[in-house]
VMD Tcl script that draws the C-alpha trace (Angstrom):
set ca {
  {-16.73 46.27 -250.95}
  {-15.12 42.93 -250.04}
  {-15.38 40.17 -252.64}
  {-16.20 36.68 -251.45}
  {-14.68 35.11 -254.56}
  {-10.93 34.60 -254.65}
  {-8.48 34.60 -257.51}
  {-8.26 31.22 -259.25}
  {-11.61 29.88 -258.06}
  {-14.21 28.02 -260.11}
  {-17.92 28.90 -260.11}
  {-20.53 26.38 -261.21}
  {-23.95 27.59 -262.36}
  {-26.51 24.80 -262.40}
  {-30.26 24.62 -262.92}
  {-32.86 24.60 -265.68}
  {-33.49 26.57 -268.88}
  {-33.03 29.93 -267.16}
  {-29.42 28.93 -266.53}
  {-28.98 26.85 -269.70}
  {-30.00 29.63 -272.12}
  {-28.71 27.87 -275.23}
  {-25.30 26.78 -273.96}
  {-23.30 24.16 -275.80}
  {-24.00 20.63 -274.51}
  {-20.42 19.47 -275.06}
  {-19.03 18.54 -271.64}
  {-15.61 19.99 -272.50}
  {-17.12 23.26 -273.73}
  {-16.58 26.54 -271.89}
  {-19.69 28.03 -273.49}
  {-21.89 29.78 -270.94}
  {-24.96 30.30 -273.13}
  {-26.62 33.66 -273.66}
  {-28.07 34.28 -270.20}
  {-27.08 35.39 -266.72}
  {-24.01 33.07 -266.45}
  {-22.55 34.75 -269.53}
  {-23.44 38.23 -268.26}
  {-21.96 37.42 -264.85}
  {-18.67 36.15 -266.26}
  {-18.42 39.18 -268.54}
  {-19.21 41.65 -265.76}
  {-16.67 40.03 -263.43}
  {-13.91 40.24 -266.03}
  {-14.80 43.82 -266.96}
  {-15.07 45.08 -263.38}
  {-12.41 42.88 -261.73}
  {-9.75 42.12 -264.34}
  {-7.35 41.22 -261.53}
  {-9.45 38.13 -260.71}
  {-8.85 34.96 -262.71}
  {-12.19 33.22 -262.07}
  {-13.47 30.34 -264.19}
  {-17.19 29.84 -264.79}
  {-18.97 26.63 -265.79}
  {-22.60 26.32 -266.91}
  {-24.45 23.07 -266.31}
  {-28.02 24.28 -266.73}
  {-30.31 21.94 -268.66}
  {-33.63 23.13 -270.04}
  {-36.65 21.42 -268.51}
  {-34.85 20.17 -265.42}
  {-36.53 19.77 -262.07}
  {-34.96 19.10 -258.68}
  {-35.21 15.37 -259.31}
  {-33.07 15.79 -262.42}
  {-30.37 17.54 -260.41}
  {-30.41 14.60 -258.00}
  {-29.79 12.23 -260.92}
  {-26.87 14.19 -262.38}
  {-25.26 15.71 -259.29}
  {-22.22 13.44 -259.37}
  {-21.34 14.21 -262.99}
  {-22.37 17.85 -263.14}
  {-21.32 19.03 -259.69}
  {-19.21 16.71 -257.54}
  {-16.80 15.63 -260.29}
  {-16.25 19.25 -261.39}
  {-14.91 20.11 -257.91}
  {-16.14 23.73 -257.92}
  {-15.31 26.32 -255.29}
  {-18.79 27.83 -255.60}
  {-22.06 26.12 -256.57}
  {-24.81 28.51 -257.66}
  {-28.20 26.78 -257.86}
  {-31.34 28.09 -259.55}
  {-34.04 25.43 -259.73}
  {-37.74 25.02 -259.03}
  {-39.92 26.63 -261.67}
  {-40.33 23.39 -263.62}
  {-41.30 21.58 -260.41}
  {-44.28 23.95 -260.52}
  {-44.80 24.21 -264.30}
  {-45.20 20.45 -264.89}
  {-48.21 20.45 -262.59}
  {-50.02 22.83 -264.93}
  {-48.96 21.68 -268.39}
  {-48.57 17.89 -267.88}
  {-50.46 17.11 -264.67}
  {-47.13 15.88 -263.28}
  {-46.67 17.75 -260.01}
  {-43.72 17.75 -257.65}
  {-45.05 17.78 -254.12}
  {-43.76 20.16 -251.47}
  {-42.05 17.29 -249.62}
  {-40.50 15.86 -252.80}
  {-39.11 19.25 -253.68}
  {-37.60 19.67 -250.22}
  {-36.15 16.15 -250.17}
  {-34.56 16.56 -253.59}
  {-33.10 19.95 -252.75}
  {-31.79 18.73 -249.41}
  {-30.17 15.74 -251.10}
  {-28.04 17.87 -253.44}
  {-27.12 20.26 -250.64}
  {-26.07 17.39 -248.38}
  {-23.90 15.90 -251.10}
  {-22.31 19.25 -251.82}
  {-21.60 19.82 -248.15}
  {-20.21 16.34 -247.51}
  {-18.32 15.68 -250.75}
  {-16.89 19.07 -251.71}
  {-15.44 22.17 -250.14}
  {-17.69 24.36 -252.26}
  {-19.60 27.29 -250.91}
  {-23.28 27.24 -251.87}
  {-25.39 29.98 -253.45}
  {-29.15 29.41 -253.53}
  {-31.15 31.55 -255.94}
  {-34.85 31.30 -255.24}
  {-37.10 30.35 -258.19}
  {-39.16 33.23 -259.48}
  {-42.34 33.95 -261.41}
  {-43.56 37.23 -262.87}
  {-47.31 37.90 -263.31}
  {-47.23 38.00 -267.09}
  {-49.25 36.72 -268.82}
  {-52.21 36.73 -266.43}
  {-52.51 32.94 -266.52}
  {-49.24 32.66 -264.60}
  {-50.80 34.06 -261.44}
  {-52.48 30.77 -260.51}
  {-49.07 29.10 -260.32}
  {-48.38 30.99 -257.11}
  {-50.32 28.40 -255.14}
  {-47.70 25.83 -256.07}
  {-44.55 27.94 -256.32}
  {-44.73 30.02 -253.16}
  {-44.27 27.04 -250.78}
  {-41.28 25.93 -252.87}
  {-39.75 29.39 -252.61}
  {-40.12 29.11 -248.84}
  {-38.30 25.77 -248.95}
  {-35.40 27.42 -250.76}
  {-35.29 30.18 -248.14}
  {-35.39 27.75 -245.23}
  {-32.69 25.53 -246.72}
  {-30.47 28.53 -247.33}
  {-30.69 29.38 -243.65}
  {-30.18 25.78 -242.57}
  {-27.12 25.22 -244.76}
  {-25.76 28.75 -244.27}
  {-25.81 29.30 -248.01}
  {-25.53 32.66 -249.67}
  {-29.11 33.48 -250.64}
  {-30.37 35.59 -253.54}
  {-34.12 36.39 -253.30}
  {-34.77 36.61 -257.03}
  {-38.56 36.37 -256.80}
  {-38.77 39.44 -254.61}
  {-36.06 41.33 -256.48}
  {-37.66 40.79 -259.88}
  {-41.11 41.63 -258.51}
  {-39.72 44.94 -257.26}
  {-38.11 45.63 -260.63}
  {-41.34 44.78 -262.46}
  {-43.32 47.13 -260.24}
  {-41.22 50.02 -261.54}
  {-41.85 49.19 -265.20}
  {-43.80 46.16 -266.45}
  {-43.18 42.43 -266.01}
  {-42.75 42.06 -269.77}
  {-39.56 44.16 -269.58}
  {-37.97 41.34 -267.59}
  {-39.68 38.26 -269.07}
  {-41.95 37.59 -272.04}
  {-43.59 34.60 -270.39}
  {-43.12 35.21 -266.67}
  {-40.49 32.46 -266.48}
  {-37.68 32.96 -268.99}
  {-35.83 36.24 -268.55}
  {-35.36 38.72 -271.36}
  {-31.86 40.07 -271.93}
  {-32.79 42.77 -269.43}
  {-33.82 40.09 -266.97}
  {-30.64 38.07 -267.38}
  {-28.50 41.18 -266.94}
  {-30.47 42.08 -263.81}
  {-29.98 38.59 -262.34}
  {-26.26 38.80 -263.06}
  {-26.09 42.18 -261.34}
  {-27.88 40.88 -258.23}
  {-25.64 37.80 -258.18}
  {-22.57 40.03 -258.24}
  {-23.97 42.24 -255.49}
  {-24.49 39.18 -253.29}
  {-20.86 38.12 -253.88}
  {-19.47 41.59 -253.19}
  {-18.44 42.10 -256.81}
  {-20.73 44.97 -257.82}
  {-19.33 48.30 -256.71}
  {-21.38 50.85 -258.67}
}
mol new
graphics top color blue
foreach p $ca { graphics top sphere $p radius 0.5 }
foreach p [lrange $ca 0 end-1] q [lrange $ca 1 end] { graphics top cylinder $p $q radius 0.2 }
display resetview
């Protein structure tokens, strides 16, 4: 299988708490947290020791697309990555239900398009879009679909428009949950368990041609 990532390249993971996963907030820290960025970096080194790839985590818990707009210069452009892997969107839905502070469909699209345009115009980075996901556990999460599904479609459409590498996490995790139980992958439908993070890392590596087993 051909790898898309080359020796010496830098990968930036950016998004919300799913990406953050307890990472150090120090800007000079190489800490990747305890989630899928850490699993990914570990898998890459274990399976492809010949590749010297650096990984950076700039996930921040609670972030929405508007927050990425505000910090895109500092946390993306100035880091000059070769790959930008974006996972954002669940909080754009969640805040509608817990704070009555919704992000409209058009706001979500405008924000996402803004960061993609800046990445395209101000860096040479290749873009990876990971669609936001939601598992139906607990039952109360199911009503969120009304808000999240259109945002997932935005992510899919933008991936096609910007020729980004696309990882359909919502569908992939739904398929995994159907074989077991959603709780295996997430205790609250949003934040992955260790199993969930490892699964996301595996699918990320498959998409980049790095998973050969």
